[in-house]
C-alpha positions in Angstrom: 23.1 -22.7 -61.3 22.8 -19.6 -59.0 19.3 -20.7 -58.1 20.5 -24.1 -56.8 23.1 -22.4 -54.6 20.4 -20.4 -52.8 18.3 -23.5 -52.3 21.2 -25.4 -50.8 22.0 -22.4 -48.6 18.4 -22.1 -47.4 18.2 -25.9 -46.7 21.5 -25.7 -44.7 20.1 -22.7 -42.7 16.8 -24.5 -42.1 18.7 -27.6 -40.8 20.9 -25.5 -38.5 17.8 -23.7 -37.1 16.1 -27.1 -36.6 19.0 -28.6 -34.8 19.4 -25.4 -32.6 15.6 -25.5 -31.9 15.8 -29.1 -30.8 18.9 -28.5 -28.6 17.8 -25.2 -27.1 16.4 -26.8 -23.9 19.7 -28.6 -23.3 21.5 -25.3 -23.6 19.0 -23.6 -21.2 19.4 -26.5 -18.7 23.2 -26.1 -18.9 22.9 -22.3 -18.4 20.6 -23.0 -15.4 23.1 -25.4 -13.9 25.9 -22.9 -14.5 24.0 -20.1 -13.0 23.1 -22.2 -10.0 26.7 -23.2 -9.4 27.8 -19.6 -9.7 24.9 -18.4 -7.5 23.9 -15.9 -10.3 20.6 -14.6 -8.9 19.6 -12.5 -11.9 20.2 -15.3 -14.5 18.3 -17.8 -12.3 15.4 -15.3 -11.9 15.2 -15.0 -15.7 15.2 -18.8 -16.3 12.8 -20.0 -13.6 9.0 -19.7 -13.3 9.0 -19.4 -9.5 5.2 -19.4 -8.9 4.8 -22.6 -11.0 7.8 -24.4 -9.3 6.5 -23.4 -5.9 3.0 -24.6 -6.5 4.1 -27.9 -8.0 6.5 -28.6 -5.2 3.8 -27.8 -2.6 1.5 -30.3 -4.3 4.2 -33.0 -4.5 5.3 -32.6 -0.9 1.8 -32.4 0.5 0.9 -35.6 -1.2 4.0 -37.3 0.3 3.1 -36.0 3.8 -0.5 -37.2 3.4 0.7 -40.6 2.3 3.2 -40.8 5.2 0.7 -39.7 7.8 -2.3 -41.7 6.6 -0.7 -44.8 8.1 0.0 -43.2 11.5 -3.2 -43.4 13.6 -1.6 -41.9 16.7 -2.3 -38.4 18.0 1.1 -37.4 16.6 0.0 -38.4 13.2 -3.2 -36.3 13.5 -1.0 -33.4 14.7 1.3 -33.9 11.8 -1.6 -33.9 9.3 -2.8 -30.6 10.8 0.6 -28.9 10.7 2.0 -30.6 7.6 0.5 -28.2 5.0 1.8 -25.1 6.8 5.3 -26.6 7.2 5.3 -27.5 3.5 4.2 -24.0 2.5 6.9 -22.4 4.6 9.7 -24.7 3.5 8.8 -24.4 -0.2 8.3 -20.6 -0.1 11.7 -20.3 1.7 13.5 -22.7 -0.7 12.1 -21.7 -4.1 14.0 -18.4 -4.5 16.9 -17.7 -6.8 19.3 -18.5 -3.9 17.2 -21.6 -3.0 17.2 -22.9 -6.6 21.0 -22.4 -6.7 21.3 -24.5 -3.5 19.1 -27.2 -5.1 21.3 -27.2 -8.2 24.4 -27.4 -6.1 23.1 -30.1 -3.7 21.1 -32.1 -6.2 18.3 -32.4 -3.6 15.0 -30.6 -3.2 13.5 -29.6 0.2 11.8 -32.5 2.0 12.6 -34.8 -0.9 13.6 -37.6 1.5 10.1 -37.7 3.0 8.3 -40.9 2.2 5.6 -43.2 3.5 8.3 -45.0 5.6 9.5 -41.7 7.3 6.6 -40.0 9.1 8.6 -37.5 11.2 8.2 -33.9 10.0 11.4 -31.9 9.3 12.5 -29.0 11.4 11.1 -25.5 10.4 12.9 -23.8 7.5 14.9 -21.4 9.7 16.5 -24.3 11.6 16.9 -26.7 8.7 20.5 -27.7 8.1 22.1 -26.6 4.8 22.2 -29.3 2.1 25.4 -31.4 2.2 28.2 -30.1 0.0 29.4 -33.6 -0.8 26.5 -34.3 -3.1 27.5 -31.4 -5.3 25.9 -31.3 -8.8 28.7 -30.1 -11.1 27.4 -29.6 -14.6 30.4 -31.3 -16.2 30.4 -34.3 -13.8 26.7 -34.9 -13.1 25.0 -37.7 -15.1 22.0 -36.2 -16.8 19.4 -37.7 -19.2 17.4 -35.5 -21.5 14.0 -36.2 -23.1 11.2 -34.3 -24.7 8.0 -35.0 -22.8 5.8 -33.1 -25.2 6.1 -30.4 -27.9 6.6 -27.7 -25.3 7.9 -29.7 -22.4 11.4 -31.0 -21.9 12.8 -33.0 -18.9 16.4 -33.2 -17.7 17.0 -35.9 -15.0 20.1 -35.3 -13.0 21.6 -38.2 -11.0 23.9 -37.2 -8.2 27.0 -39.2 -7.2 25.0 -41.1 -4.5 22.3 -42.1 -7.1 19.6 -39.6 -6.1 17.6 -38.4 -9.1 16.0 -35.0 -9.6 13.8 -34.1 -12.6 14.0 -30.6 -14.0 11.0 -29.9 -16.3 11.5 -27.0 -18.7 8.5 -25.6 -20.6 8.5 -23.4 -23.7 7.3 -19.9 -23.0 7.1 -18.1 -26.3 10.6 -18.6 -27.9 12.3 -19.3 -24.6 12.4 -22.2 -22.1 11.9 -21.8 -18.4 12.1 -24.2 -15.4 8.5 -24.9 -14.5 8.8 -28.0 -12.3 11.3 -29.8 -10.1 10.3 -33.5 -9.9 11.2 -35.2 -6.7 12.6 -38.7 -6.7 10.1 -41.5 -6.1 9.1 -41.9 -2.5 
């Protein structure tokens, strides 16, 4: 009889560990959202892989600018194609910091995420860019968020702001922890 009690206890502990392991990225995303809302720089620094997020955002934004400017055959389009990568690098480097990620969490918008093939004008340089609108605040309790595993070590949270803008937050497993490794922009 004592032996069966230990087996039941071990099975219960294994089930609890499995459920916690499956829900851990949701908890990390909630902690990330809370740290962003609070502007907690140290907690954000611990939960974000800044080099990976910067590089991925640069790639996404450069592709958008290339697509937008490939249709513009004017001299301004050529100038935009020349200056676009340096503007993207500056904007992303300035935005993907603990304070910048906190602002992205609060606004629900990434830098230059509104750029599409229909909008070919380049944004102002980062030092003159207007702050994100406070009305599109992403409050963890009020934001609609969908969660899905995209692989064994990859998890995506898609937050939808009140105005319907989507932003994907891709967490990747790093050892026993999860870190934000990518911010997916909405479709152009």
